[in-house]
C-alpha positions in Angstrom: 27.3 281.0 212.8 24.9 281.4 209.7 24.0 285.1 208.9 21.3 284.0 206.5 17.5 285.4 207.4 15.2 282.9 208.3 13.0 283.7 205.2 16.0 283.0 202.9 16.7 279.5 204.8 12.9 278.5 204.4 12.8 279.6 200.8 15.9 277.4 200.0 14.4 274.5 201.9 11.1 274.6 199.8 13.1 275.3 196.6 12.8 272.4 194.0 16.7 272.4 193.7 17.2 271.4 197.3 16.9 267.7 197.7 18.9 266.9 200.9 19.4 268.4 204.2 21.6 267.6 207.2 20.3 267.1 210.6 21.7 265.9 214.0 19.6 263.9 216.2 19.7 264.7 220.0 22.1 262.4 221.6 24.0 261.3 218.6 27.6 262.3 217.8 27.4 262.2 214.0 25.1 264.3 211.8 23.1 262.6 209.0 21.7 263.7 205.5 17.9 263.2 205.0 15.9 263.9 202.2 13.8 267.2 201.8 10.5 265.2 201.9 11.2 263.8 205.3 11.4 267.4 206.8 8.2 268.4 204.8 6.3 265.6 206.1 7.5 266.1 209.8 8.1 269.8 210.3 9.6 269.2 213.9 12.6 267.8 212.3 13.4 271.4 211.4 14.3 271.8 214.9 17.4 269.6 214.5 18.8 271.1 211.4 22.7 271.5 211.9 23.7 273.7 209.0 22.1 276.3 207.0 21.1 274.7 203.6 22.0 278.0 201.8 25.5 278.9 203.2 26.8 275.7 205.0 27.1 277.6 208.3 25.9 276.1 211.4 22.7 277.3 212.7 21.9 278.6 216.1 19.3 277.2 218.5 16.9 280.2 218.0 17.2 280.1 213.9 16.3 276.4 214.1 13.1 277.1 215.9 12.1 280.2 213.7 12.7 277.9 210.6 10.6 275.3 212.2 7.7 277.9 213.0 8.1 279.5 209.6 8.0 276.4 207.7 5.0 275.1 209.6 3.1 278.3 208.8 4.3 278.2 205.0 3.1 274.7 204.6 -0.5 275.1 206.1 -1.2 277.5 203.3 
């Protein structure tokens, strides 16, 4: 499991160096890589992130939810 803080994960997602993120859609076996803009335009996709963009470890269900809420709050500003 990932040990990064949610704020660190959100910073990594929003950083200009990050271009792609790995997600796994419900009911599918394989995960897929999508462009960062896709997540920024539809923040709900953050709830299906599979691995931390920072360290590469798997994210827990709670972390995914917190990242989604935190991203939503940051993008409103």
